[in-house]
C-alpha positions in Angstrom: 42.1 -27.9 -19.4 41.7 -30.5 -16.6 39.4 -33.2 -18.0 37.8 -33.7 -14.6 36.6 -30.2 -14.0 33.1 -30.6 -15.4 31.8 -32.5 -12.4 32.9 -30.3 -9.5 30.0 -31.0 -7.1 30.1 -32.1 -3.4 29.5 -35.6 -2.4 27.6 -34.7 0.8 25.7 -31.7 2.2 27.3 -31.8 5.7 29.4 -28.9 6.9 32.7 -30.5 6.5 35.4 -28.3 5.0 35.2 -30.2 1.8 31.5 -29.7 1.6 31.5 -25.9 1.7 34.7 -25.6 -0.3 33.6 -27.8 -3.2 30.3 -26.3 -4.0 26.5 -26.2 -3.7 24.8 -29.5 -3.2 23.0 -30.9 -6.2 19.8 -31.5 -4.2 17.3 -30.3 -6.7 15.7 -28.2 -4.1 13.9 -25.2 -5.5 14.2 -22.1 -3.3 12.1 -19.4 -4.9 15.0 -17.4 -6.4 13.9 -13.8 -6.0 14.7 -11.2 -8.6 17.1 -8.4 -8.2 16.2 -4.9 -9.4 17.7 -4.4 -12.8 18.2 -8.2 -13.5 15.3 -10.4 -14.4 14.9 -13.5 -12.3 16.4 -16.6 -13.9 14.2 -19.0 -11.9 11.3 -19.6 -14.2 9.7 -18.0 -17.2 6.0 -17.0 -17.3 3.7 -20.0 -17.7 2.9 -19.3 -21.4 6.6 -19.0 -22.3 8.3 -21.7 -24.4 11.6 -23.0 -22.8 13.4 -25.2 -25.2 16.4 -25.2 -22.8 17.1 -24.2 -19.3 19.4 -21.6 -20.9 16.7 -19.6 -22.7 13.0 -19.0 -23.0 10.8 -17.3 -25.6 7.9 -15.3 -24.2 4.5 -14.8 -25.9 5.7 -11.5 -27.2 8.5 -13.2 -29.1 11.4 -11.9 -26.9 14.1 -14.5 -26.4 15.8 -14.3 -23.0 19.1 -16.1 -22.7 20.3 -17.0 -19.3 24.1 -16.8 -18.9 25.7 -19.2 -16.5 29.0 -17.3 -16.7 30.1 -14.1 -14.9 29.9 -11.0 -17.1 32.7 -8.7 -16.0 32.8 -6.5 -19.0 33.8 -9.2 -21.5 30.2 -9.4 -22.8 30.0 -13.1 -22.4 26.2 -12.9 -21.8 25.8 -11.3 -25.3 28.2 -13.9 -26.7 26.0 -16.7 -25.4 22.9 -15.0 -26.8 24.6 -14.6 -30.2 25.4 -18.3 -30.3 21.8 -19.3 -29.5 20.5 -16.7 -32.0 22.5 -18.1 -34.9 20.9 -21.6 -34.7 17.5 -20.4 -33.4 17.0 -18.0 -36.3 15.9 -15.1 -34.1 16.1 -11.4 -34.8 18.9 -9.8 -32.8 16.6 -7.1 -31.6 14.5 -9.7 -30.0 17.3 -11.1 -27.9 17.7 -10.4 -24.2 20.1 -11.6 -21.5 19.9 -12.4 -17.8 22.3 -13.9 -15.3 21.9 -17.3 -13.7 21.4 -17.9 -10.0 22.8 -20.9 -8.3 19.5 -22.8 -8.7 20.5 -26.4 -9.1 18.9 -26.6 -12.5 21.8 -24.5 -13.8 24.4 -27.1 -12.8 24.4 -28.4 -16.3 25.7 -32.0 -16.8 27.4 -30.9 -20.0 28.6 -27.4 -19.1 29.5 -28.3 -15.5 30.1 -26.0 -12.6 29.4 -22.3 -12.9 32.9 -21.0 -13.1 34.3 -18.2 -15.3 38.0 -18.4 -16.0 40.7 -20.0 -18.1 39.3 -18.4 -21.2 36.9 -21.4 -21.2 33.5 -19.8 -21.6 33.0 -19.6 -25.4 35.0 -22.7 -26.0 33.1 -24.8 -23.5 29.6 -23.4 -24.3 29.7 -22.9 -28.1 28.5 -26.4 -29.0 25.9 -26.8 -26.2 24.4 -23.4 -26.8 24.3 -23.9 -30.5 22.4 -27.2 -30.1 20.0 -25.5 -27.7 19.3 -22.9 -30.3 18.9 -25.5 -33.0 16.5 -27.5 -30.9 14.3 -24.5 -30.2 14.2 -23.7 -34.0 13.2 -27.3 -34.7 10.5 -27.3 -32.1 9.1 -23.9 -33.2 9.1 -25.2 -36.8 7.2 -28.3 -36.0 4.7 -26.2 -34.1 4.3 -23.8 -37.0 3.9 -26.7 -39.4 1.1 -28.1 -37.4 -0.7 -24.7 -37.3 -0.2 -24.1 -41.0 -1.0 -27.6 -42.1 2.3 -27.9 -44.1 5.4 -30.0 -43.8 8.0 -28.7 -41.5 10.7 -29.5 -44.1 9.2 -26.8 -46.3 9.5 -24.0 -43.8 12.2 -21.3 -43.6 13.2 -19.6 -40.4 14.7 -16.1 -40.4 14.5 -13.1 -38.1 12.1 -14.6 -35.7 9.6 -15.5 -38.5 8.8 -19.0 -39.8 7.5 -18.8 -43.4 6.2 -21.2 -46.0 7.4 -19.9 -49.4 4.9 -21.9 -51.4 1.7 -20.8 -49.7 3.1 -17.4 -48.5 1.9 -18.4 -45.0 4.0 -17.3 -42.0 4.1 -17.2 -38.3 6.3 -15.2 -35.9 7.9 -16.9 -33.0 5.4 -15.0 -30.8 2.5 -16.6 -32.8 3.9 -20.1 -32.4 4.5 -19.6 -28.6 1.0 -18.3 -28.1 -0.4 -21.2 -30.1 1.1 -23.6 -27.6 2.0 -26.0 -30.3 5.8 -25.8 -29.8 6.0 -28.9 -27.6 8.9 -31.0 -29.1 11.5 -32.1 -26.6 14.9 -33.7 -27.2 16.8 -36.4 -25.4 20.6 -35.9 -24.9 21.3 -38.3 -27.7 18.9 -36.4 -30.0 20.6 -33.1 -29.1 24.0 -34.6 -30.0 22.6 -35.8 -33.3 21.4 -32.4 -34.5 23.3 -31.2 -37.5 24.5 -27.7 -36.9 25.3 -25.1 -39.4 28.7 -25.1 -41.1 30.7 -21.8 -40.9 29.7 -20.8 -44.5 26.1 -20.8 -43.4 26.5 -18.4 -40.5 24.5 -15.2 -40.6 25.1 -14.1 -37.0 28.4 -15.7 -35.9 31.2 -13.6 -37.0 29.1 -10.4 -37.0 29.9 -7.5 -34.6 26.3 -7.0 -33.5 25.4 -4.4 -30.7 26.3 -5.9 -27.3 23.0 -6.5 -25.4 24.4 -5.3 -22.0 25.6 -1.9 -23.2 22.3 0.0 -23.0 21.7 -0.9 -19.3 25.3 -0.3 -18.4 25.2 3.2 -20.0 21.9 4.3 -18.6 22.5 3.0 -15.1 19.8 0.3 -14.9 22.4 -2.5 -14.9 23.0 -3.4 -11.2 26.4 -4.4 -9.9 26.9 -5.9 -6.4 27.8 -2.5 -5.0 24.4 -1.1 -6.2 22.3 -3.6 -4.1 19.9 -1.9 -1.7 17.6 -3.9 0.7 15.1 -2.6 3.2 16.6 -2.1 6.6 20.1 -2.8 5.4 23.1 -2.0 7.5 26.7 -1.6 6.3 29.9 -3.4 7.2 33.5 -2.1 7.0 36.2 -4.6 7.6 39.4 -4.2 9.6 42.2 -6.6 8.5 45.3 -7.6 10.4 48.8 -6.5 9.4 49.6 -10.1 8.4 48.1 -11.5 5.2 47.1 -14.8 6.7 47.5 -16.6 9.9 46.8 -13.8 12.4 44.2 -14.1 15.1 42.2 -11.4 17.0 43.2 -11.3 20.7 40.9 -8.5 21.8 38.6 -5.8 20.4 38.0 -2.5 22.2 34.9 -0.9 20.7 34.5 1.9 23.3 35.5 4.6 20.8 33.4 3.0 18.0 30.3 3.2 20.2 30.5 7.0 20.0 30.1 6.9 16.2 26.5 7.7 15.2 24.7 4.6 13.9 27.3 2.1 15.1 25.6 -1.3 15.7 28.3 -3.9 16.5 31.8 -5.1 15.9 31.9 -8.7 14.7 35.0 -10.8 14.9 34.9 -13.3 12.1 34.9 -17.0 13.1 35.6 -18.4 9.6 35.5 -22.2 9.5 36.2 -22.1 5.8 39.7 -20.8 6.5 39.3 -18.2 3.8 40.0 -15.4 6.2 41.9 -15.0 9.4 42.0 -12.2 12.0 39.3 -10.1 10.4 36.8 -7.8 12.3 33.8 -6.1 10.7 32.3 -2.9 12.0 28.5 -2.7 11.3 26.7 0.7 11.2 23.7 2.3 9.7 25.7 3.9 6.8 28.9 2.9 5.0 30.5 6.2 6.1 29.8 5.5 9.7 30.8 1.9 9.4 34.2 3.1 8.1 34.5 5.6 11.0 33.6 2.9 13.5 36.2 0.5 11.9 38.9 3.1 12.2 37.9 3.7 15.9 38.2 0.0 16.9 41.3 -0.9 18.9 42.3 -4.4 18.0 45.1 -6.6 19.4 46.4 -9.3 17.2 48.5 -12.4 17.4 50.5 -12.2 14.2 50.7 -16.0 13.8 53.2 -18.2 12.1 53.7 -15.9 9.0 54.3 -12.6 10.8 58.0 -12.4 9.8 57.7 -13.8 6.2 58.9 -11.6 3.4 59.2 -11.8 -0.4 62.9 -12.6 0.0 62.2 -15.5 2.4 59.6 -16.9 -0.1 62.2 -16.7 -2.9 64.9 -18.3 -0.7 62.5 -21.1 0.2 61.7 -21.6 -3.5 65.3 -22.0 -4.4 65.9 -24.4 -1.5 63.0 -26.6 -2.7 64.2 -26.6 -6.3 67.5 -28.0 -5.4 66.0 -31.0 -3.7 65.9 -33.9 -6.1 62.8 -35.4 -4.6 60.7 -32.3 -4.2 57.6 -31.8 -6.3 55.8 -33.9 -8.9 56.3 -34.3 -12.6 53.9 -32.7 -15.0 55.8 -33.7 -18.1 58.4 -36.6 -18.2 59.5 -37.4 -21.7 62.8 -39.1 -22.5 65.9 -38.6 -20.4 67.1 -35.0 -20.2 70.0 -35.9 -17.8 71.5 -38.2 -20.3 71.0 -35.7 -23.1 72.7 -33.0 -21.1 75.7 -35.3 -20.7 76.2 -35.6 -24.5 75.1 -32.1 -25.4 77.4 -29.8 -27.4 76.2 -26.8 -25.3 74.1 -26.4 -22.2 72.2 -23.2 -21.4 70.8 -22.6 -17.9 68.8 -19.7 -16.4 66.6 -18.7 -13.5 63.4 -16.7 -14.0 61.3 -15.0 -11.4 58.0 -13.2 -11.2 56.7 -11.1 -8.3 53.4 -11.1 -6.4 50.7 -9.4 -8.5 47.4 -7.9 -7.5 44.1 -8.1 -9.3 42.7 -4.7 -8.3 39.3 -4.7 -10.2 37.7 -1.2 -10.3 34.5 -2.3 -8.5 35.6 -2.9 -4.9 34.9 -6.3 -3.6 31.5 -6.4 -2.0 28.6 -8.6 -0.9 25.2 -8.2 0.7 23.8 -10.9 2.9 20.2 -11.3 4.1 18.6 -14.1 6.1 15.0 -14.8 5.3 13.9 -17.5 7.7 16.1 -20.5 7.0 17.3 -19.2 3.6 20.4 -17.1 3.2 20.4 -14.7 0.2 23.7 -13.4 -1.1 23.9 -10.6 -3.6 27.3 -10.3 -5.2 29.2 -10.6 -8.5 31.3 -13.7 -8.5 33.1 -16.0 -11.0 32.5 -19.3 -9.3 28.9 -19.6 -8.1 29.2 -23.3 -7.5 32.0 -22.7 -4.9 30.9 -19.3 -3.6 27.5 -20.5 -2.5 29.2 -23.2 -0.5 31.7 -20.8 1.1 28.7 -18.6 2.1 27.0 -21.6 3.6 30.2 -22.5 5.5 30.4 -19.0 6.9 26.8 -19.2 8.0 27.0 -22.7 9.4 24.1 -24.0 7.2 23.6 -26.5 4.5 24.6 -25.2 1.1 21.2 -26.0 -0.3 19.8 -23.2 1.8 21.9 -20.5 0.1 20.4 -18.4 -2.8 23.1 -16.6 -4.9 21.9 -13.5 -6.7 24.5 -13.0 -9.5 25.2 -9.4 -10.3 27.1 -7.7 -13.1 30.8 -7.5 -12.2 32.8 -4.3 -12.3 35.9 -6.3 -13.2 37.1 -9.7 -12.0 40.2 -11.0 -13.7 40.1 -14.0 -11.4 39.7 -12.0 -8.2 36.1 -13.0 -7.9 36.8 -16.7 -8.2 37.1 -16.3 -4.4 34.3 -15.5 -2.1 36.0 -13.9 0.9 33.8 -10.8 0.6 30.8 -12.9 1.4 32.1 -14.1 4.8 32.0 -10.8 6.7 28.6 -10.0 5.1 27.1 -13.3 6.2 28.5 -13.3 9.7 27.6 -9.7 10.3 24.1 -10.2 9.0 23.7 -13.2 11.3 25.1 -11.3 14.3 22.9 -8.1 13.9 19.7 -9.7 12.6 19.4 -7.6 9.5 20.8 -7.4 5.9 24.4 -6.2 5.8 26.3 -4.9 2.8 30.1 -5.1 3.1 32.3 -3.0 0.8 36.1 -3.3 0.8 38.3 -0.3 0.7 41.0 -0.3 -1.9 43.4 -0.9 0.9 41.4 -3.9 2.1 41.4 -5.5 -1.3 45.1 -4.9 -2.1 46.4 -6.2 1.2 44.1 -9.2 1.3 44.0 -10.0 -2.4 44.3 -13.7 -3.5 47.2 -12.6 -5.6 49.2 -14.1 -8.4 52.0 -15.9 -6.6 55.6 -15.2 -6.5 57.3 -17.8 -8.7 60.8 -19.1 -9.2 61.7 -21.2 -12.2 64.9 -23.0 -13.2 65.3 -24.0 -16.8 68.1 -26.0 -18.3 68.5 -26.8 -22.0 70.9 -28.8 -24.1 71.6 -28.6 -27.9 73.6 -30.9 -30.2 76.4 -30.0 -32.5 73.9 -28.7 -35.2 72.3 -26.4 -32.7 69.2 -28.6 -32.4 67.4 -28.5 -29.0 67.6 -32.0 -27.6 66.7 -31.6 -24.0 65.0 -29.2 -21.6 64.2 -29.5 -17.9 61.9 -27.0 -16.2 61.2 -26.6 -12.5 58.4 -24.4 -11.4 58.1 -23.4 -7.7 55.2 -21.5 -6.4 52.2 -21.5 -4.2 49.4 -23.7 -5.6 46.3 -21.5 -6.0 44.0 -24.2 -7.2 45.0 -26.7 -4.5 43.9 -24.1 -2.0 40.3 -24.5 -3.1 40.2 -28.1 -1.7 38.6 -29.5 -4.8 40.3 -32.7 -5.9 38.8 -32.7 -9.4 40.7 -29.5 -10.1 44.1 -31.2 -9.5 45.9 -33.4 -12.0 47.5 -36.8 -11.4 51.3 -36.5 -11.7 53.0 -38.5 -14.4 55.4 -39.9 -11.8 52.5 -41.2 -9.7 53.6 -39.2 -6.6 50.1 -37.8 -6.2 48.1 -34.9 -7.6 49.6 -31.6 -8.6 48.2 -28.2 -9.4 48.4 -28.1 -13.2 47.3 -24.5 -13.1 50.8 -23.6 -11.9 52.6 -25.3 -14.8 50.3 -25.1 -17.8 52.2 -23.7 -20.7 55.4 -25.6 -19.8 54.0 -28.5 -21.8 54.5 -26.5 -25.0 54.1 -27.5 -28.7 57.8 -27.3 -29.5 59.4 -30.7 -30.4 61.9 -31.6 -27.7 62.6 -35.3 -27.4 63.8 -35.1 -23.7 61.6 -32.9 -21.7 60.9 -32.8 -17.9 58.6 -30.3 -16.1 58.4 -30.5 -12.4 55.8 -28.7 -10.3 57.0 -27.8 -6.8 54.7 -26.4 -4.1 56.2 -23.7 -2.0 54.4 -24.4 1.2 55.7 -21.2 2.9 54.2 -19.1 0.1 51.1 -21.2 0.0 50.4 -20.4 3.6 51.7 -16.9 3.9 50.3 -15.5 0.6 47.1 -17.5 -0.2 47.2 -17.2 -3.9 44.5 -17.1 -6.6 44.1 -17.0 -10.3 45.0 -13.8 -12.0 44.2 -13.2 -15.6 46.4 -15.7 -17.6 47.1 -18.0 -14.6 50.2 -20.2 -15.0 51.0 -19.4 -18.6 51.7 -15.8 -17.3 54.8 -17.1 -15.7 55.6 -20.4 -17.4 55.8 -18.8 -20.9 57.9 -16.0 -19.4 60.5 -18.7 -18.7 59.9 -20.9 -21.8 59.9 -18.1 -24.4 62.8 -16.3 -22.8 64.8 -19.5 -22.7 64.1 -20.3 -26.4 65.6 -16.9 -27.2 68.6 -17.6 -25.1 69.2 -20.9 -26.8 68.9 -19.2 -30.2 71.4 -16.5 -29.2 73.8 -19.2 -27.9 73.7 -21.1 -31.1 73.7 -18.1 -33.4 70.2 -18.6 -34.8 67.5 -16.1 -35.5 65.0 -16.6 -32.6 61.9 -16.5 -34.9 63.3 -19.1 -37.3 64.6 -21.2 -34.4 61.0 -21.4 -33.1 59.7 -22.3 -36.5 62.1 -25.2 -36.7 60.9 -26.5 -33.4 57.2 -26.2 -34.4 57.4 -29.2 -36.7 54.3 -31.0 -35.4 56.0 -34.2 -34.5 54.2 -36.7 -32.3 51.8 -35.2 -29.8 52.3 -31.8 -31.2 50.6 -32.6 -34.5 48.1 -29.9 -35.6 48.8 -27.5 -32.7 52.3 -26.7 -33.7 51.3 -25.8 -37.2 48.6 -23.4 -36.0 51.1 -21.8 -33.6 53.6 -21.5 -36.4 51.0 -19.8 -38.6 50.3 -17.2 -35.9 54.0 -16.5 -35.5 54.4 -15.9 -39.2 51.3 -13.7 -39.2 52.7 -11.5 -36.4 56.1 -11.3 -38.0 54.6 -10.2 -41.3 52.3 -7.6 -39.7 55.1 -6.2 -37.7 57.7 -6.2 -40.5 60.0 -8.3 -38.4 63.4 -8.6 -40.0 62.4 -6.5 -43.0 64.2 -3.3 -42.0 67.1 -2.0 -40.1 66.1 -0.4 -36.8 67.8 2.6 -35.2 70.5 2.1 -32.6 69.0 1.2 -29.2 65.8 -0.3 -30.8 64.9 -3.9 -31.3 62.1 -6.4 -32.0 61.5 -9.5 -30.0 59.2 -12.4 -30.6 57.3 -15.0 -28.5 54.5 -17.5 -29.3 52.3 -19.3 -26.9 49.6 -21.9 -26.7 47.6 -20.3 -23.9 45.5 -21.0 -22.1 46.2 -24.8 -21.9 47.1 -27.4 -24.5 43.5 -28.6 -24.5 42.0 -25.1 -24.8 44.7 -23.2 -26.6 44.3 -20.0 -28.5 47.4 -19.9 -30.6 49.0 -16.5 -30.0 52.2 -14.7 -31.1 53.6 -11.3 -30.4 56.3 -9.1 -31.9 57.4 -6.3 -29.5 59.2 -3.3 -30.7 61.1 -1.5 -28.0 63.6 1.3 -27.5 66.2 1.0 -24.7 67.9 4.2 -23.4 71.5 4.1 -22.0 69.9 4.5 -18.5 68.2 1.1 -19.0 64.8 2.7 -19.4 62.5 0.7 -21.7 59.9 2.3 -24.0 57.6 -0.1 -25.8 56.9 1.5 -29.2 54.5 -1.2 -30.6 53.0 -4.6 -29.8 51.9 -6.7 -32.7 49.7 -9.6 -31.8 48.3 -12.4 -33.9 45.9 -15.0 -32.5 44.1 -18.0 -33.9 40.6 -18.3 -32.3 39.2 -20.9 -34.6 35.6 -19.5 -34.9 35.1 -15.9 -33.9 31.7 -15.0 -32.6 32.0 -11.3 -32.3 35.0 -9.8 -34.1 35.0 -6.4 -32.4 34.8 -8.0 -29.0 37.6 -10.4 -29.8 39.9 -7.5 -30.8 39.0 -5.5 -27.7 39.8 -8.5 -25.4 43.1 -9.2 -27.2 44.1 -5.5 -27.0 43.2 -5.4 -23.3 45.0 -8.6 -22.6 48.1 -7.4 -24.4 48.1 -4.2 -22.3 47.7 -6.2 -19.1 50.7 -8.3 -20.2 52.6 -5.1 -20.7 51.6 -3.8 -17.3 52.8 -7.0 -15.6 56.0 -7.0 -17.7 57.1 -3.4 -16.7 55.1 -1.9 -14.0 53.3 -4.1 -11.5 54.9 -5.5 -8.3 53.7 -6.2 -4.8 56.1 -7.1 -2.0 55.6 -9.0 1.3 57.2 -7.6 4.5 56.6 -8.9 8.0 53.9 -11.1 6.7 51.9 -8.3 5.0 51.6 -6.8 1.6 53.3 -3.4 1.5 51.4 -1.9 -1.4 48.0 -0.5 -0.3 46.7 1.6 -3.2 47.6 2.8 -6.7 50.2 5.2 -5.5 52.5 2.3 -4.6 51.0 -0.5 -6.8 51.3 1.1 -10.2 49.6 -0.6 -13.2 50.1 0.7 -16.7 48.8 4.3 -17.2 47.1 5.6 -20.3 50.2 7.8 -21.1 52.3 4.6 -21.3 50.1 2.8 -23.8 51.9 2.0 -27.0 50.5 1.2 -30.4 48.8 -2.2 -30.5 48.2 -4.0 -33.8 46.0 -7.1 -33.7 45.3 -9.7 -36.4 42.7 -12.4 -35.7 42.9 -15.7 -37.6 39.4 -17.2 -37.9 39.6 -20.5 -39.8 36.4 -22.3 -38.8 38.0 -24.5 -36.3 36.5 -25.0 -32.8 35.9 -21.7 -31.0 38.6 -20.9 -28.4 38.9 -18.2 -25.8 40.7 -14.8 -26.0 40.4 -13.2 -22.5 43.8 -14.4 -21.3 46.3 -15.7 -24.0 47.6 -12.3 -25.1 48.6 -11.6 -21.5 51.1 -14.4 -21.5 52.9 -13.6 -24.7 53.8 -10.0 -24.2 56.4 -10.1 -21.4 58.8 -12.6 -23.1 58.4 -10.7 -26.4 59.4 -7.5 -24.6 62.3 -9.2 -22.8 63.6 -10.7 -26.0 63.3 -7.3 -27.8 65.3 -5.7 -25.0 68.1 -8.1 -25.7 68.0 -7.4 -29.4 68.0 -3.6 -28.7 70.7 -3.5 -26.0 72.3 -6.9 -25.4 70.7 -6.9 -21.9 69.2 -10.2 -20.8 66.5 -9.8 -18.2 65.0 -12.7 -16.3 62.8 -11.1 -13.6 59.3 -9.6 -13.8 58.7 -6.7 -13.7 61.6 -5.6 -15.8 63.3 -2.5 -14.3 65.6 0.0 -15.8 68.1 -0.9 -13.1 68.1 -4.6 -14.1 68.5 -3.7 -17.8 71.3 -1.3 -17.1 73.1 -3.8 -14.9 72.8 -6.5 -17.6 74.1 -4.0 -20.3 77.2 -3.4 -18.2 77.7 -7.1 -17.6 
C-alpha cells in the first residue's frame, strides 16, 4: 500500500482540474446532509444520543448505530465495521445497526483517510481505529455508570449492552447510562492510542459468524440502491455514447425525431471539464423508457478523434516497442545487477506474458441521480471513492466541491468499477440543463463499451539460474496503461527507485514478491497509447491480477527448466532472507496448507490431468493476505481445459467473520477462474467490440468447479480477502495445464486453441 494515500485531499477549492479530481475540500462546512429513504442520515444523531466517535452513536433506547465510511457492495463491510466496534464496546449484537457515511467533511478521518474502498484495505486499515473507538465508548459508559451507581469503574463488568457491579448486584443498561447523561468522557488521540485492546484469546465477537446486519433490509426490499432513488419531479436521462471509447467529440445533434417521443425534454451534449467522458449526449425525458426511445431517435455526428483507428493489436504492438527501449519506464525494484548475473548464468529462461482488456460488469447498472437545491448539488449514487466522486460531480457542475452533498447508497456490485464517477456527470449536467432532478441509468451496452476496464498488459520476464539450479537473477518489465495516474492524484503515485519520477505502483504491485532473488529488477512502463485510447480503472485484484500471472508462471517455467518440483522450488525461494523476513514464512505456510488440502503429489493422476500451484502476497507487500492455490485440471486432446477443483489457502491474520471470509475467498477464486479462461474484451477502431453478456462471457454456473478453502487465522494483524484469491488462480491453472499436457500458455484468457498449439509444439 502506498504510504501516502491517507492524506488524499485537495490543496485548494478552485475549479482547476487537480481540485475536482483530487477530492472534496476539507472546509469543515456543514451542509445539512439529508437522509435517503431506507438509509438513516449519517449527519448527526439525536441530541440525547451518546457519540463516543464520529463512527458510531448510542441512542437513548440503547441501539448502537455504526457509520460505515466504506462502500458496501455485497461484501458486508458495514457489518464488519459494526462487529469490530461491538467487540470492544461490549454491546449485544442484536442492538447493532449500520448506516452509510455521506461526504460530510467530518468523515474525512485523519487516521483512516479518504473514503475509498478498494485494494482489500477496508478491514486492515480500519480494524485498529474502530476497535479503539469501541473501547473508548465502553470506558466512557463505564465511568458514567460508576458515577450513577456510586462504585468504582474498575469493579464493573460490561457484557451484552449491560454494565454490572457483581458485588452489589447493581446494573445499568447502555440505554440507562445514555439517558442519565453521565457518559461524558472524551479521549485525545494520544489517549486513544494508549488504550489496551483485547488480545485474541479474549474475543467474544471477533471470529464469530454473526448474522450480517444488512441482510434483512436487502431481502425485504427496504435497502435502497442508487437505482432505487425516487425524487419529486424527477426526470430520466439515457446516454448516447460514441463509437470510440475516448477522444471523440460531438459535431452535431439532430433531435427532430426525439421531439416526437412523448415526454421528451431535452438532449444535452456533455461539456465535461473533468475529462472523464468525451463525446457523450444524454437524452432527458419524463420516464426512463421514453428517455431510451429519445436517445435512440437522436441523430449524432461525431469526430472520432485521435483514437478512432486504435485496436488491441496496435496497443500490444506499442507495448512491445516500448519494452525494447532501454530508457523507457521507471524502476519499481532495482536490486543487484541482473545483467551481470545473466552473463554468468548456467541457464537463462525468457518469456512474454499478456492479459487482455477486462470489463467489470457489476449487476446493478451504473447510475446516479442529481438534484440542485439552491446552491447545493445533491448526488445519490453508490460509489467506492466518495472523496474523489464528490469532486468530479463538482467539476461537472462548475461549482466548488464544498457545495456537493453525496448520498451514499448500497452498491449492487462494484469490483472497482465505482471507483470512477462517470455516471454522475450526465446526471449533473442534465439536471442543470433542465432545472429538475435527473436520474441517469446506463444500459449494459453503455457500461461495457465505456467501462474503465482492466488494461491490456504486456510483460517480459527474464530469469537466470546457476549451476545448482538456484535462481540468481530476474528482470521483469510491465507495460500497460496507468489507471491510478489517470486520477490525477499525486499521493497515489510512488517515487521510482531510479529517481526518474513517480510511477503507478498499482500497475506493478506483486512483482516485488517475497522470493529471495539477489538480482532483481522491475520496470513499470506506461503505454501512453493504451492510457489515452482505453482509460483504465481498477478491476478486482488490480496489478497482482497480471503481475502474478507472469511471476508465478515464470517460477514454474524455471522449475521445469531445472528439473525441480515447482512447489518445492517455491519453498526453497521462500527462505525469508533480508527484506522478505516474516512474509516469506507466512507465504510458505499457506502453500504447504494448500498442497496438503489438495493432496498435491500424493497420488498419480489419470492421463491428461494435472495439478499446478501458485502462491501470492496480494494485495501489496504492505497489505498482503498470503494466498496459495492448487488447481486440478483435465486437458482434452482438443486443448479444451476443464477445471476440476481449486484448493485455496489464505492467511488473514485475524478473521472477523469466518463465513464472510470464506464466501469472499470463494467468490474471488471463481472470478480468477473467469478471468483465466473466459473473459476477454477487444478494441477495434477505437471502440470496445463486446456490448453484452452474449459476447463478453464471464464464468457461468455450469462451469463452476469444486472450490475448497482453508483460512489460516493466527492472531496477526487483520488483512483483506476481497481480492487476493483472484490473483492466484490463473497461474495455478496455467501451471496445471503444463503438468497435464506439456502445453505452456502465456496469454490470458487461456484458450483451447492456444493449448492445442502448444501441445503440438
